[in-house]
Phi, psi and omega in degrees: 000142174227126178241124176248125179239138172301142182282154181274356177271152179284330183240198181301147183291152183299141173271119175296143185298129174071022179228029182261134178288281171186173179231159179265130192265353182286114181290337179286355175244019185306319178305335181275351192266156169246148181230108189231144161259116187261124176250125179266123183231159173273183187286350167274002186074013177276138177297144176266091196269148171051045182237142174270142175215173177260136177232139184209150175274138177246342180196145167276149173291321181295139181276104166263089189269167164204164173285151177243017186307316184290350175263002178306314175295324171300316182299329181260011179067029184264346179284140170218167176047225187301328177297316175299319178299314174304299183307314173302319177296318177301318180292328181285325181292319182294314191284336176289348182232326187250156181236002184209133190237156176236129182241151200275125173237033179302118187313308186300320185274334180283330188217065181296321176255129181301135186097346186231066180293166185264040183298311179314299186299321181289325178284333174287321173299314181297318192285325180300323178283311182306320187293332178276005181077023189245113179290149190246144174237130171264142182221133332255166170282314184234123180200138181287327179283140189054031163298141177293135182292341178296343174294323186304331183279002183260149165296159184303320181295328180277338175296304182307317183291326174297321181291313178302317175299318178303306187292317181297322182293315185285322182293313183293318179302330188250004179306133185090333175260315183233114183240008175227133180221142163287091190298319171211145195238128174061061183276340190296319184264354186309300183292346183241017183290129186243352184297327184206153179281132181210151179293327183294321176291318179304317182290320183292331175293336187261316178278328178097166192286318183296321176302313185295313174309311181297324173305300188296315181294316181295318182291326183287322177296319179300325182276335183204093180295336174276357180290154176259133186237128191253147172253120187238141179202158176263339182276099181267022179289183174294333179303321180285325174300314179304318186297306180309315183291325179296322178295311183293332180288331185279353182081020176276126180275116179257122179277329177204151176258125181265140177231118176276136179216071176279111188252058180292337176264010171121156177300138184275347177087152186303320182296309173305311177302306180295325180284337172294308177299324175306312186298322188265350173292338184290356173281341173085013174260153175297141180258136173248127181270094204278331183222102190239127173221150171220128187269157183248021179228207170300133179279152182292139178310136184295342181284344177291121179271307178266114185305332183290347180277354175267096175254109175235146181286333177221131182221087189282157169282140173238158174299329178283322175293324181291324174295316178294317177297320174307309179298320183274343180283327176288326179289327179291311178293323177294314182297329181281320171294333176283344179277119189293344183269351178275120171267338179196159178230121181246123180272144190259076171125131178265324182252155167300324181302109180088012186288152181312128178063017179069013191278147168284054187267346179293170175262354177231137180290157184300342175279358179092358182272152188275131178283163172309322182304314183298305181297327174298314176293325179294321182302332177274299191295315183253019182230273181298333186249025185225144183259099175295164175308130187227136181267130184222147180242127179296158179268187188292346179257007177090008192258148163214162186256146168234122173238099185192176181304139172300141182161203182261139181225164179225142166254135178233127185213110176056040179085351170264148179219154174214147180249159174212157181260127174260105176288165176281161188082200178258151187196152173247123181240126177265130174230134181254128175254000000 
């Protein structure tokens, strides 16, 4: 049993002599830390005094995410031979670094034939991650790109009904496995999208942006009232700010704002990224950095407006680019974790194999070897910001101190173990072993 109580102290708890685990010294992440007095008790409620035990972190409260698209075959038992060995290695690399996954629900691929969705495979993939302690996000429920072609033959009223039914069906089918969704994606451009004809853009042009957001959010909440729903976009201009303001004024409850930062044309720098987050943080909603990439090869030319217009057959990773990527990913993550409004960062792809636009944006090369960026990010998430297994002795009242990143922790003593959650701020925690 674990009992967590707010500490009566205004600041970090007073440290019992000889019973401190350790603290994180970086002042820029102080708001991410928990400061707890933990009292270890036996099953009769008596303090376990003057005993050595192991304390270790098992999970961050902050969401360090990545997509899990390439691990769907492994989760479904579809990989064999060399492909299975490759996928198992990638899974080990994934789980050693990330704690939150995004799975694909692009409608045209998820339901290419009406009435035959790929629910079984995606449920198996979601369950695979959940069994390993990784919460799952679904992406996206409504999007004009990759809308199924069979929608085009329907009248607009039937298109709207089909979208609503799709959202309800999938959110309901995955409730408990997936309770976090990008409810609607890239609404700013949705009604004026011209790259290809699709029924979602046709509907958005008639109904308007706010109506499309309402449709997605209402249908998802009807199916799973406890789901967290995200409004996500790549357009970080004032147009997105206006959309958010209009949705809030219309009474639409947005649980988090998603900001995409695909940086195929180069790192935008701390000043620009932080100022962008500041602009969207003013709504008082959590910020999710939903799609982040940094390339380790030649940068995309700056004159390209739509990243999808840069189609190349070969885009190699280079030693110089890999060093640049490693340095920039540390800067990017440090600046975002330091921002109190940001609750998660999702890097868009672990491996270069199958990467979006064929870009060398992964942290692992196509041959499975790890780039410097993988080790650099690992050094932050599982190094500077992580509590490794640490021996600590309880004091005469069975107490010890933890000063570390908020998240999940485990105590181990003589073959027995118990877990506890370390919240941000100060707390008093009772743990029964």
